[in-house]
Every structure is written in C-alpha cells, then in structure tokens.
C-alpha positions as CSV (number, residue, x, y, z in Angstrom):
1,M,-0.1,0.0,0.0
2,K,1.1,3.5,-0.9
3,I,1.1,6.3,1.6
4,R,-1.0,8.0,-0.8
5,E,-3.7,5.1,-0.5
6,I,-3.6,6.2,3.5
7,T,-3.9,9.7,2.9
8,D,-6.7,9.7,0.2
9,I,-8.9,7.9,3.0
10,I,-8.5,11.0,5.6
11,E,-9.0,13.2,2.9
12,Q,-12.3,11.8,1.6
13,F,-13.3,12.6,5.3
14,A,-11.1,16.1,5.7
15,P,-10.4,17.4,2.3
16,L,-7.5,19.7,2.3
17,A,-9.8,22.2,0.4
18,L,-11.0,22.7,3.7
19,Q,-8.0,24.1,5.4
20,E,-7.3,27.7,6.0
21,S,-5.1,29.7,4.0
22,Y,-2.4,29.9,6.8
23,D,-2.5,26.1,7.5
24,N,0.2,23.5,6.3
25,A,-1.9,20.2,6.4
26,G,-1.2,17.3,4.2
27,L,1.9,15.2,4.0
28,V,4.4,17.2,5.3
29,V,7.4,14.9,5.2
30,G,7.4,12.0,2.5
31,R,6.6,11.2,-0.9
32,A,2.8,10.3,-1.4
33,D,3.8,7.2,-3.8
34,D,6.4,5.8,-1.6
35,E,5.2,2.4,0.0
36,L,4.1,2.3,3.3
37,Q,6.8,0.7,5.7
38,G,5.2,-1.0,9.0
39,G,1.9,0.6,10.2
40,V,0.4,3.9,11.3
41,L,1.1,5.9,14.5
42,I,-1.8,8.6,15.5
43,A,-0.7,11.4,17.8
44,V,-1.8,15.1,18.1
45,D,1.7,16.4,17.9
46,V,5.1,15.0,16.3
47,T,7.6,15.3,19.1
48,R,10.6,13.1,19.6
49,E,8.7,11.0,21.9
50,V,6.3,10.1,19.1
51,I,9.2,9.6,16.5
52,E,10.8,7.0,18.7
53,E,7.3,5.3,19.5
54,A,6.9,4.7,16.0
55,I,10.5,3.6,15.6
56,A,9.7,1.3,18.1
57,L,6.6,-0.1,16.8
58,G,8.0,-0.2,13.2
59,C,5.5,2.5,11.9
60,G,6.4,4.1,8.4
61,L,3.5,6.7,8.7
62,I,2.9,9.4,11.6
63,V,-0.4,10.8,11.3
64,T,-1.0,13.8,13.8
65,H,-3.5,16.9,14.2
66,H,-0.8,19.5,14.0
67,P,1.6,20.0,11.2
68,I,5.2,20.2,12.7
69,I,6.0,22.2,10.1
70,F,3.9,25.5,10.2
71,H,6.2,27.8,9.4
72,P,9.2,28.0,6.6
73,L,12.0,26.2,7.5
74,K,15.1,27.7,5.8
75,R,17.9,25.4,7.0
76,L,18.0,22.1,8.4
77,N,21.0,21.9,11.1
78,S,19.1,21.0,14.1
79,A,19.0,24.4,15.5
80,S,15.3,23.9,16.8
81,E,13.0,21.1,17.9
82,V,11.4,21.1,14.8
83,E,14.3,20.8,12.6
84,R,15.4,17.9,15.0
85,C,12.1,16.1,14.5
86,V,12.0,16.2,11.0
87,E,15.7,15.2,10.5
88,Q,14.8,12.1,12.8
89,A,11.8,11.3,10.9
90,I,13.5,11.4,7.6
91,K,16.6,9.4,9.0
92,H,14.1,6.6,10.0
93,D,12.1,6.8,7.0
94,I,8.9,8.0,8.5
95,A,6.6,10.1,6.5
96,L,4.8,13.0,8.5
97,Y,1.1,13.8,7.6
98,A,-1.3,16.6,9.2
99,C,-4.9,16.7,9.5
100,H,-5.5,20.1,11.0
101,T,-8.1,22.7,10.1
102,N,-9.6,20.8,7.7
103,L,-10.6,18.2,10.1
104,D,-11.8,21.2,12.6
105,S,-14.2,22.6,9.7
106,A,-14.9,19.0,8.2
107,P,-18.5,17.9,8.8
108,N,-18.7,15.7,11.7
109,G,-15.0,16.6,12.6
110,M,-13.4,17.8,15.8
111,S,-16.2,19.9,17.5
112,W,-18.6,17.7,16.5
113,R,-16.5,14.7,18.8
114,L,-16.0,17.1,21.5
115,G,-19.9,17.9,21.7
116,E,-20.6,14.1,21.6
117,I,-17.9,13.5,24.5
118,L,-20.0,16.4,26.7
119,G,-23.6,14.7,25.6
120,V,-24.2,18.0,23.4
121,R,-27.5,16.8,21.2
122,N,-28.9,18.3,17.9
123,M,-25.5,19.9,16.7
124,Q,-25.3,22.1,14.1
125,V,-22.4,24.2,12.6
126,L,-21.7,27.3,14.7
127,E,-19.8,29.3,12.1
128,P,-20.9,28.1,8.5
129,S,-18.6,28.3,5.4
130,A,-19.9,28.8,2.0
131,D,-18.8,25.1,1.2
132,G,-21.1,23.6,3.6
133,A,-18.3,22.8,6.4
134,G,-17.4,25.6,9.1
135,F,-15.9,26.0,12.5
136,G,-17.6,24.9,15.8
137,T,-21.0,23.5,16.6
138,V,-23.6,24.3,18.9
139,G,-26.5,22.4,20.5
140,E,-28.4,21.2,23.6
141,L,-27.8,19.3,26.7
142,S,-30.5,16.5,27.5
143,E,-31.8,18.7,30.3
144,P,-30.5,21.7,31.9
145,M,-27.3,21.2,34.2
146,P,-26.2,23.3,36.9
147,I,-22.9,25.4,35.8
148,E,-20.8,24.2,38.5
149,Q,-21.8,20.4,37.3
150,F,-21.2,21.2,34.0
151,L,-17.7,22.7,34.6
152,T,-16.9,19.6,36.6
153,L,-17.9,17.0,33.9
154,L,-15.5,19.6,31.5
155,R,-12.5,18.9,33.9
156,E,-13.3,15.2,34.4
157,R,-14.0,13.9,30.5
158,L,-11.8,16.2,29.1
159,G,-9.0,15.7,31.9
160,C,-8.3,19.5,32.0
161,G,-6.1,20.5,34.7
162,V,-7.9,23.3,35.4
163,V,-10.6,24.8,33.4
164,R,-10.5,29.2,33.0
165,H,-13.9,30.6,32.9
166,S,-16.0,34.2,32.9
167,T,-18.2,34.9,35.6
168,L,-20.7,32.7,36.6
169,T,-23.8,34.7,35.5
170,R,-26.1,31.6,35.1
171,S,-26.8,28.9,37.5
172,Y,-28.0,26.5,34.8
173,V,-26.7,25.6,31.3
174,R,-28.6,23.9,28.6
175,R,-27.5,25.3,25.2
176,V,-23.7,25.0,24.4
177,A,-21.5,26.0,21.7
178,I,-18.4,24.7,21.2
179,C,-14.9,25.0,19.2
180,T,-11.9,23.0,19.6
181,G,-8.5,24.6,19.6
182,A,-8.1,28.7,19.5
183,G,-11.5,29.5,19.4
184,G,-11.5,33.4,20.5
185,S,-12.6,34.4,16.9
186,C,-15.8,32.8,17.3
187,I,-17.0,34.4,20.1
188,E,-19.4,36.7,18.2
189,A,-20.9,33.4,16.5
190,A,-21.2,31.8,20.0
191,R,-23.2,34.9,21.1
192,M,-25.3,35.0,18.0
193,S,-26.1,31.3,18.8
194,G,-27.8,32.0,22.1
195,C,-25.7,29.8,23.8
196,D,-25.5,29.4,27.8
197,I,-21.9,28.5,27.6
198,Y,-19.0,28.5,25.2
199,V,-16.6,26.0,25.5
200,T,-13.3,26.6,23.7
201,A,-9.4,27.3,24.6
202,D,-6.7,29.8,24.2
203,L,-8.7,32.5,25.0
204,R,-7.2,36.1,25.6
205,Y,-7.3,38.3,28.8
206,N,-10.3,40.5,27.0
207,D,-12.3,37.5,25.9
208,F,-13.4,36.6,29.0
209,F,-15.0,40.5,29.2
210,A,-16.7,39.8,25.8
211,P,-19.7,38.1,26.7
212,A,-20.9,41.0,29.2
213,G,-22.9,38.6,31.1
214,E,-24.9,37.1,28.1
215,F,-23.1,33.8,28.1
216,I,-20.4,31.9,30.2
217,V,-17.1,31.1,28.3
218,A,-14.8,28.3,29.6
219,D,-11.3,27.8,28.3
220,V,-10.6,23.9,28.8
221,G,-6.8,24.2,27.1
222,H,-5.9,23.3,23.5
223,F,-4.5,20.1,23.8
224,E,-7.5,19.0,25.9
225,S,-10.1,20.2,23.3
226,E,-8.1,18.5,20.7
227,F,-7.0,15.2,22.0
228,C,-10.0,13.5,20.2
229,A,-8.3,13.9,17.1
230,I,-6.6,10.9,17.7
231,Q,-9.7,9.0,17.9
232,I,-11.3,10.7,15.3
233,L,-8.6,9.6,12.9
234,F,-8.4,5.7,14.2
235,D,-12.0,5.5,13.4
236,I,-11.6,7.0,10.2
237,L,-8.6,4.8,9.1
238,S,-9.8,1.4,10.8
239,K,-12.9,1.5,8.7
240,K,-11.1,0.9,5.6
241,I,-7.5,-0.3,6.9
242,T,-7.4,-4.4,7.7
243,N,-3.9,-4.9,6.5
244,F,-2.0,-2.3,8.2
245,A,-1.6,-1.7,11.9
246,L,-2.8,1.4,13.6
247,H,-1.7,2.6,16.7
248,K,-3.0,5.7,18.9
249,S,0.1,7.0,20.4
250,A,0.7,6.6,24.1
251,C,3.1,9.4,24.0
252,S,1.0,12.1,22.7
253,K,1.4,14.4,25.7
254,N,0.3,18.1,26.7
255,P,3.1,20.3,26.5
256,V,0.9,22.7,28.9
257,H,1.6,21.6,32.9
258,Y,-0.1,22.9,36.2
259,F,1.1,23.6,39.5
260,V,-1.9,23.6,41.8
C-alpha cells in the first residue's frame, strides 16, 4: 500500500481544500507514492517521543492533528526542535502527515466529537462556511445542568488541569457552543447562537469580558480540546484499513503543565 492510499482515506473525510490559508495540512514529510513500511501511528503532535514510539512500533507513517512544520524552514541543522524532529523522521524513513484545520471544519469533525463527549445533542455548525463546512458546533444538553456540575464534567471528561471561565452569570446551562482549539474568533458566532456557555481554548484576557453577562465562556486548554483528534483519525482509518497496524500514540502528551 502506498502512503497516498492512506492519506486519500483521510482526505475523503476532511478534504485539504477545507484547510485555512495559513495552514500546512497534508503530507509534510515523505512522498505520497512511496510504499508504506510498517504501520501507522496517530498522535496530536509530532515530538521526539512520538517519533521514537513510531520507530519502536515499526511505523512508517505518523498522522497528527498539528503539522510539525507550520512556518517555513530555511535550514535543517538541528537548531530547533522542529528541525530535529524532521531530521529524525527523514533518517528513519518515517512520513509525517497532518490533518489540521480541515479536520476542524469538516462535517462531523473535531467540535462535533467534543460535543458527543460532553453529551451535547442536535448539533449544528456554529460558524458555517460557503462550502457547507465550518467551525464549531452548537446544540443542547438533554436537560439543564447546574453550571458547577457542567464545569466539573468538562474537567473530568477532557482531563483538564484547570478550566478558566468568565463570571458565572447563570445557575444552569443547557445550550452549549463548542469550538476546539483556539476559538476566540468565534465568540461573536457563539453570542449569536444564543448559547448559555461557550467551550473553547486559548482565550485572551479580554475575551473573558466579551460575553458581557450574556453567556459564559470556558477555556479548557488547547490540547485538552483537541485530544479527540486521535480517536477521530483512528475511526476514519480503521473502517477501511485491515492490512496495516493502526496505533493510537501513548506518548501524545500535553506540553502545558499545571502547578496546583
């Protein structure tokens, strides 16, 4: 099987045309027509630990959510962690593929899966795009939930070290808007959706003032909101691949640590 046959399966679900103009999704390292050697390892990020895991498992392809090369590289001389990871992958004939903002905006993509994890039903696209895709979702819990209980649910189901939130202006929440990753740009869409709480990550200081009492914003952390990418990509590939080993990375770790 060629690497292209693996990546084509992913792109049927999340076409590269859906990625944002600033993104670098797709085959970042390797050649599409090369034969795949060994299995496939799925992770959130390419790190040295993940590459070492792929080597140990005999995987010739690492599929991640975040692209290892996001900004142009002018040289490869081990001067940065990105360069060292790319060099290590090339040295061991490991191809690197990223499914990033195209997976965020694909129907039934990232925010949809996070909504399922949180028990959100009847979801619709939060910020639709002209091509029928879009970022985020909005839907309802089966019944109103006390806000403290919902924040606890976020922390437990997403493995959050902490949940940052705006002033708790509501005692109960039912309508929930979600955008995985850095979702500050969708705050206005969340407001227009009539949600009680907006769950996202990477909010700035002033974003916590933005709701102005209309709804609550909850920042669960970037990694925590996007860890579900591993299971999504595993599900996409496992439905159509039976002759290659698929592995969910055990070394995919949050780079952010909390001192509590």
